C-alpha positions in Angstrom: 57.6 44.1 -17.7 60.0 47.1 -16.9 58.7 48.8 -20.0 55.1 48.1 -18.9 55.6 49.6 -15.6 57.3 52.6 -17.0 54.6 53.4 -19.5 52.2 52.9 -16.5 53.9 55.4 -14.5 54.3 58.0 -17.3 50.6 57.5 -18.2 49.8 58.1 -14.2 51.9 61.1 -14.2 50.2 62.5 -17.1 47.0 62.0 -16.0 47.6 63.5 -12.8 49.0 66.7 -14.6 45.8 66.7 -16.8 43.4 66.4 -13.5 45.5 69.3 -11.9 45.2 71.3 -14.7 41.7 70.4 -15.1 40.9 71.4 -11.4 42.8 74.6 -11.7 40.4 75.6 -14.4 37.2 74.3 -12.8 34.4 76.7 -11.7 35.4 78.3 -8.4 32.2 76.9 -6.9 33.3 73.1 -7.6 36.8 73.8 -6.4 35.3 75.4 -3.5 33.1 72.4 -2.6 36.0 69.9 -3.0 37.9 71.7 0.0 35.1 70.0 2.1 36.8 66.7 1.5 40.0 67.7 2.8 41.6 66.8 6.2 43.5 64.3 7.9 46.8 63.5 5.9 45.7 66.1 3.4 46.5 69.0 5.7 49.6 69.5 8.2 47.5 68.8 11.2 46.1 65.4 10.7 43.5 66.5 13.5 42.0 69.2 11.2 38.5 69.2 9.6 37.2 71.3 7.2 33.4 71.8 8.2 31.9 73.9 5.5 33.1 75.2 2.2 30.6 77.3 0.3 30.8 79.6 -2.9 29.7 83.3 -2.3 28.7 85.5 -5.1 29.9 89.1 -5.3 28.5 91.8 -3.3 28.0 95.2 -4.0 29.3 97.9 -1.5 26.8 98.8 1.3 27.3 101.5 3.4 30.7 101.4 5.3 30.9 97.9 3.7 32.8 97.7 0.5 32.1 95.5 -2.3 33.3 92.1 -2.1 34.4 89.6 -4.7 33.1 86.4 -5.3 34.8 83.6 -3.0 35.1 80.4 -1.4 34.3 80.7 2.3 35.8 78.0 4.4 35.0 77.1 8.0 37.2 74.2 9.9 38.5 73.2 13.3 41.5 71.3 14.6 42.4 69.5 17.8 38.9 69.0 19.2 39.0 67.7 22.6 37.5 67.6 26.2 39.3 69.9 28.6 39.1 70.8 32.0 35.5 70.5 33.7 34.5 68.7 30.6 34.7 71.8 28.4 34.8 71.2 24.9 37.6 72.8 23.1 38.8 73.1 19.6 40.8 75.6 17.4 38.4 77.0 14.9 39.2 79.0 11.8 37.4 80.9 9.0 38.9 81.4 5.6 38.2 83.4 2.6 39.7 82.7 -0.8 38.6 85.1 -3.6 38.3 84.2 -7.2 40.6 86.8 -8.6 43.3 86.0 -5.8 46.1 88.5 -6.0 48.6 85.8 -4.9 48.6 87.0 -1.3 47.8 85.8 2.2 46.6 87.8 5.1 45.9 86.7 8.7 43.5 89.0 10.6 44.6 89.4 14.4 42.0 89.1 17.1 41.1 91.3 20.2 40.4 91.1 23.8 40.9 87.5 25.1 39.6 86.2 21.4 37.0 83.4 21.8 35.4 84.7 18.5 35.8 83.3 15.0 36.2 86.6 13.5 35.0 88.1 10.1 37.8 86.8 7.7 37.4 89.9 6.0 40.9 91.4 6.7 40.8 94.5 8.8 43.6 96.7 7.5 43.6 99.3 10.6 44.0 102.9 10.5 39.9 103.1 9.9 40.4 102.2 6.2 37.3 102.0 4.3 38.2 98.7 2.3 39.4 95.3 3.7 41.9 92.7 2.6 39.2 90.6 1.2 38.0 93.4 -1.3 41.7 93.8 -2.4 41.6 89.9 -3.1 43.9 88.7 -0.4 43.0 85.4 0.9 42.2 85.9 4.5 42.0 84.0 7.5 40.7 84.5 11.0 40.3 82.1 13.9 39.2 81.9 17.7 42.6 81.0 19.0 41.1 77.6 20.8 38.2 78.5 22.6 34.7 79.6 22.0 33.2 82.3 24.0 29.4 81.0 23.5 30.5 77.5 24.9 33.6 78.2 27.5 31.8 80.6 29.6 31.0 79.9 32.9 29.8 83.1 35.0 31.4 82.0 38.2 34.5 81.1 36.8 35.8 84.4 34.8 32.9 84.2 32.2 34.8 84.2 28.7 37.9 83.8 30.5 37.1 80.1 31.7 39.5 78.9 29.2 42.4 80.3 31.7 41.7 77.0 34.0 42.8 74.6 30.7 46.4 74.2 30.4 46.4 73.7 26.7 43.7 76.4 26.0 46.0 78.8 27.6 48.9 77.8 25.3 46.7 77.8 22.4 45.6 81.3 22.9 49.3 82.4 23.8 50.9 81.1 20.7 50.1 77.7 19.4 46.8 78.3 17.4 48.4 81.2 15.3 50.9 78.6 14.1 48.3 75.6 13.5 46.1 78.2 11.6 48.9 79.6 9.4 49.9 76.1 8.3 46.2 74.9 7.6 45.3 78.3 5.8 48.4 78.1 3.6 47.7 74.4 3.0 44.0 75.2 1.9 45.3 78.1 -0.3 47.6 75.6 -2.0 45.0 73.1 -2.6 42.6 75.7 -3.9 44.6 77.9 -6.2 47.2 75.0 -7.1 50.0 77.4 -5.8 51.2 78.7 -2.4 51.1 82.5 -1.6 53.7 84.8 -3.0 53.6 87.1 0.2 52.2 86.7 3.5 50.9 89.3 6.2 49.8 89.5 9.7 47.8 92.5 10.7 46.1 93.2 14.2 45.5 95.6 16.8 45.6 95.5 20.7 45.6 91.7 21.4 46.2 91.1 17.7 49.0 93.4 17.6 50.5 91.1 20.4 49.9 88.2 18.1 51.7 90.1 15.2 54.5 90.7 17.2 54.7 87.2 18.4 54.8 85.8 15.1 57.9 87.9 14.1 59.5 86.3 17.4 58.3 82.6 17.5 57.6 82.2 13.8 59.6 84.3 11.8 59.5 82.3 8.6 55.8 82.5 8.0 55.0 86.0 7.5 57.1 88.5 5.2 55.3 91.5 6.6 53.6 92.4 9.8 51.4 95.4 11.2 51.2 95.5 14.9 48.8 98.4 16.1 48.6 99.6 19.9 50.3 96.1 20.6 49.6 94.5 24.0 53.2 92.6 23.7 53.5 92.8 27.6 49.8 92.1 27.9 50.1 90.3 31.2 52.2 93.0 33.0 50.1 95.6 31.4 47.0 94.0 33.1 48.2 92.8 36.3 50.4 95.5 37.3 49.1 98.7 35.4 45.4 98.0 35.1 45.3 97.0 38.9 47.4 100.2 39.8 44.9 102.5 37.7 42.1 100.7 39.5 43.8 101.2 42.9 44.8 104.7 42.4 41.2 106.0 41.4 39.6 103.9 44.4 41.3 106.5 46.6 39.7 109.3 44.9 36.4 107.6 45.5 37.0 106.7 49.2 38.3 110.4 49.9 35.0 111.7 48.5 32.7 109.3 49.9 31.3 108.0 46.5 30.3 103.8 46.5 28.6 102.0 44.2 25.5 99.8 45.2 27.8 97.0 46.2 29.6 99.1 48.6 32.8 99.5 46.5 34.6 102.7 45.5 32.7 104.1 42.5 35.3 104.8 39.9 32.8 106.0 37.1 32.5 109.2 39.4 36.0 109.9 40.4 36.1 112.4 37.3 33.3 114.0 35.5 33.9 114.7 31.9 34.5 118.1 32.7 37.1 117.2 34.9 38.9 115.0 32.3 38.7 117.9 29.8 39.9 120.3 32.4 43.1 117.8 32.9 43.5 117.6 29.0 43.5 121.3 28.6 46.1 121.8 31.3 48.3 119.2 29.3 47.9 120.7 26.1 48.6 124.3 27.4 51.8 122.9 28.9 53.3 120.9 26.0 51.3 121.9 22.6 53.8 124.8 22.0 57.0 121.9 22.3 56.9 121.3 18.6 56.9 124.9 17.6 53.2 125.1 16.5 50.2 125.7 18.9 47.8 123.5 16.8 45.8 121.1 19.4 48.5 118.4 18.8 51.4 117.4 20.8 53.9 116.7 18.2 56.9 116.7 20.6 55.3 114.4 23.1 58.6 113.0 24.2 59.2 116.4 25.9 55.8 116.7 27.6 56.8 115.2 31.1 55.6 115.2 34.5 57.8 118.0 35.2 56.6 119.9 32.4 52.9 119.6 32.9 53.2 119.9 37.0 52.8 123.8 36.9 49.7 123.5 34.9 48.2 120.9 37.1 49.1 123.2 40.1 47.4 125.9 38.2 43.9 123.8 38.2 44.0 122.4 41.5 41.4 123.7 43.9 42.6 125.7 46.8 39.3 125.3 48.5 36.0 123.3 47.9 35.9 121.5 44.6 34.4 123.5 41.8 33.8 122.7 38.2 37.0 124.9 37.4 39.4 123.1 39.2 40.5 119.6 40.5 40.4 118.3 43.8 43.9 117.9 45.3 43.1 114.0 45.4 42.2 114.0 41.9 45.3 115.5 40.7 47.5 113.2 42.8 45.5 110.1 41.4 46.5 111.5 37.8 50.1 111.8 38.9 50.0 108.4 40.4 48.5 106.8 37.5 51.0 108.6 34.8 54.0 107.7 37.0 53.3 103.9 36.5 52.8 101.0 38.7 55.6 100.4 41.5 56.3 97.9 44.2 57.0 99.2 47.7 60.8 99.8 46.9 59.7 102.1 44.2 60.6 99.9 41.2 58.5 100.2 37.9 56.9 97.1 37.2 55.2 97.9 33.8 55.7 101.3 32.4 54.7 104.8 32.9 52.2 106.5 30.6 52.7 109.4 28.1 51.3 112.8 29.1 49.0 113.9 26.2 45.6 115.7 25.7 44.1 112.3 24.7 43.4 111.8 28.5 40.2 113.6 28.5 37.5 115.0 26.1 37.5 117.7 23.5 36.3 121.3 23.0 33.4 119.9 21.1 30.2 120.1 22.9 28.3 117.0 23.6 25.9 116.0 20.9 28.6 116.8 18.2 28.7 114.1 15.6 32.0 113.2 16.9 32.1 114.9 20.5 31.5 111.8 22.5 34.2 109.8 20.8 36.9 111.8 23.0 35.1 110.0 25.8 35.9 106.3 24.7 39.6 106.5 26.1 40.3 107.2 29.7 36.5 107.5 30.5 35.6 104.2 29.0 38.6 102.1 29.6 39.9 103.4 33.1 36.6 104.4 34.7 33.4 103.8 32.9 30.6 105.7 31.9 29.9 108.6 34.3 26.3 108.0 34.2 26.5 104.1 34.3 24.7 102.6 37.5 27.7 100.2 38.0 31.4 100.1 38.1 32.0 99.6 34.2 35.5 100.3 33.6 36.5 98.0 30.6 40.0 97.2 32.3 38.1 96.3 35.5 35.5 93.9 34.0 37.7 92.2 31.3 41.0 92.9 33.3 40.0 91.2 36.5 38.6 88.0 34.6 42.1 87.8 32.7 44.5 88.6 35.5 42.9 86.0 37.7 42.5 83.1 35.5 44.9 83.5 32.5 47.8 85.8 33.7 48.7 84.6 37.0 49.2 80.8 37.9 47.5 79.0 39.5 44.2 80.5 38.1 41.5 81.9 40.5 37.9 81.9 40.1 36.1 85.2 39.9 32.7 85.9 39.3 32.0 88.4 36.4 29.4 90.4 38.0 28.7 92.5 41.2 31.4 93.5 43.3 33.8 90.9 42.7 35.6 92.0 39.3 36.6 95.4 41.0 37.5 93.7 44.4 39.7 91.5 43.0 42.0 94.1 41.3 41.8 96.3 44.4 43.1 93.5 46.4 46.4 92.9 44.4 49.4 93.1 46.3 52.2 94.6 43.8 55.0 93.2 45.9 54.0 89.4 45.6 51.8 89.2 42.4 54.5 89.2 40.1 55.7 85.9 41.2 52.3 84.5 39.8 53.5 85.5 36.2 56.5 83.2 36.3 54.9 80.4 38.3 54.3 76.8 37.3 51.6 74.9 39.2 50.9 71.2 38.7 49.5 70.8 35.1 50.2 74.1 34.4 53.7 73.6 33.2 54.3 76.8 31.1 54.4 80.0 33.0 52.5 83.1 31.7 55.9 84.9 31.3 56.8 82.4 28.7 53.4 81.7 26.7 52.0 85.1 26.6 54.8 87.4 26.4 55.8 88.9 23.0 58.6 91.4 24.5 61.5 89.4 22.8 64.1 91.8 21.2 65.8 88.8 19.4 64.4 89.3 15.9 67.3 88.1 13.9 65.7 85.5 12.3 62.9 87.8 11.0 65.6 90.0 9.8 67.4 87.5 8.0 64.5 86.2 6.0 63.8 89.8 4.9 60.6 90.3 7.1 59.3 94.0 7.6 57.6 95.2 10.9 55.6 98.3 11.3 54.1 99.1 14.7 51.5 102.0 14.9 50.7 103.2 18.5 48.4 105.7 19.6 50.4 108.4 21.9 47.1 108.5 24.4 46.3 104.7 24.2 45.0 104.0 27.7 45.1 100.4 27.6 49.1 99.9 26.6 51.5 102.4 27.4 53.4 103.8 24.4 56.1 104.2 26.8 56.6 100.6 27.0 56.6 100.5 23.0 59.1 102.9 22.9 61.3 101.3 25.4 61.1 97.8 23.4 62.0 99.8 20.1 65.3 101.5 21.7 66.3 98.0 23.0 65.8 96.5 19.3 67.7 99.2 17.9 70.3 99.0 20.6 70.5 95.2 19.8 70.7 95.7 16.0 73.6 98.4 16.5 71.4 101.2 15.6 70.2 99.7 12.4 66.6 98.4 13.4 65.1 100.4 11.1 66.0 98.4 8.2 63.2 96.1 9.2 61.2 97.4 12.1 59.6 100.9 12.3 57.4 102.7 14.8 54.9 105.3 14.1 53.4 107.3 17.0 50.0 108.9 16.7 49.5 111.9 19.2 46.1 112.0 20.8 45.1 108.7 19.4 43.2 106.4 22.1 43.3 102.6 21.7 43.5 101.5 18.2 41.5 104.6 17.0 39.6 107.6 18.4 40.7 110.7 20.5 41.5 114.2 19.2 44.1 112.6 16.5 44.7 112.2 13.0 43.6 108.6 13.3 42.9 107.5 9.7 45.8 106.2 7.7 47.2 103.5 5.4 50.1 101.8 7.4 49.4 98.5 5.7 49.6 100.0 2.1 53.3 101.3 3.6 54.0 98.0 4.6 53.2 96.2 1.4 55.2 98.8 -0.4 58.4 98.2 1.9 57.8 94.3 1.5 57.3 94.2 -2.2 59.1 97.4 -3.8 61.8 98.0 -1.0 60.3 101.4 -0.3 60.8 102.0 3.5 58.3 104.4 4.8 59.8 107.5 6.7 56.3 109.2 7.1 52.6 108.0 6.8 49.9 110.7 5.8 47.2 110.7 8.4 43.8 112.5 8.2 41.6 113.8 11.1 37.9 112.2 10.9 34.9 113.7 11.8 35.2 113.1 15.3 38.0 115.4 15.7 38.2 119.2 16.3 39.9 119.4 12.9 37.8 117.2 10.1 40.0 116.6 7.3 43.2 117.6 8.6 46.1 115.9 7.4 49.6 115.4 9.2 52.5 113.2 8.5 53.1 110.2 11.1 56.8 110.2 11.5 59.1 107.1 12.0 60.3 107.4 15.6 62.3 109.0 16.9 61.5 111.8 14.3 58.5 114.3 14.8 56.5 116.3 12.5 57.5 120.3 12.5 55.8 123.0 10.9 57.8 124.5 7.8 56.5 128.0 8.8 54.4 128.6 5.6 51.1 127.2 4.3 48.0 125.8 6.0 48.5 123.9 8.9 45.7 121.5 7.9 48.0 120.2 5.1 50.4 117.3 6.1 52.6 118.8 2.8 53.5 121.7 5.1 55.2 119.6 7.5 58.6 117.9 7.6 59.8 114.8 9.8 63.1 115.5 11.7 64.3 115.0 15.3 
């Protein structure tokens, strides 16, 4: 009897090996279709359902879209439930599995307040012309637990309606990324018969926050992480920084009697494009030469302080009526107030100050130039809104007010998404009292914002111990998240690691670059390639060559992005348009 049982066990084991071999050799479309049957106990989270698994043929390159390999495209969801106001919620994910897999996993970070499933193509950041799928990575994206098309009540903060659901808040903060990572790796194992050899998380803005959060909360998941323009202090940036900016600009509007049709201060018209360019040129005149070369790039941005800029601002301040060649005193005051950062009534800094840089305004390019208008996507679009817009349209006023009131403070507050409400809410914030709402708990909201949303921890020992590598790239002129805040965080990490943080985390600043891209900058770079080389070949990047795109005063110019605190310095010979003629040093 025992002999028969043993023989049966051996036969069963052999059949399983044969079945696995046959599965691994089956046509991709067959293996892909079989994933639709997975779910329940077959995946880490039993509440996971694969809703679709389809085989896609290879596609040729079209325009800016690179050629894509044949691949299995998977859609799934987990933890479907009924939440507050009977809203339906679920964590949805989108996974692509290429036929000729390179053995690596790529998690594509989100943006804004998420709520979109994402393409799962794998944006490499740095305006690269290819993507992770085209390079044969298995790529996943997700919506972080809410759907903008469904969870969207106009009078309850629109696409941030999910801020009223305690579980949706936590899913957005950190839980969904954990759950989707586990599901994606399990599906990769099921499809290829082996786990990923290397795993990468890449994102910008909110995706940058997610990236940094993964190194802190889930250090064992990813070998390499690329965080661009990261909102790791997102609640503070929005609650304090963005509201402060709106209030500073509103003082300009009130002083000049400029109001919108709802009776609110019209921020769009507080500065003309020419005013912003005048301010940018003043900063450039004060700081361009600090790196030893007047070339339109403020390489030594650390030295470009308020004290250094003050004489140039004074020189362009109107001594009489406002003219196109000068700024009104109230405008200069607003600029100085914004750059100094948000403060309470005691003068204590609540978020961070902002780095003075030429990217504050436009360029010397005329309107209508192929790239000329791109410069106005910085301060103009984020902090003020398009000058010709009939309504207040600053992004941080519309998106910011919804997020601040529903997601970044507790308990959440209902604010309409149109009319006077968004701006009025931010203008009404009291900086002495609002901070308590970041650390508050209320009823069913048992985790404060300061815990579930922040990614500012400097405790990275677990990530470092497992050999993880983190690269951060941040535009010096980012109008959404201050690079001064990122630099302060890096210095703290370096202190905690006794001056050896460069062994596993490196920061690269991009002078002139706006939020994630754009501005008078060399904003095209391959930071992801540098990360892969660091993780897989042990080559730590000291510099990343960056190129200025057509939307710049110097198309084709190349410069090294230096690992902070080093900066690019001209070697005093050769073309200043070539990165080879620059060296990184402090």
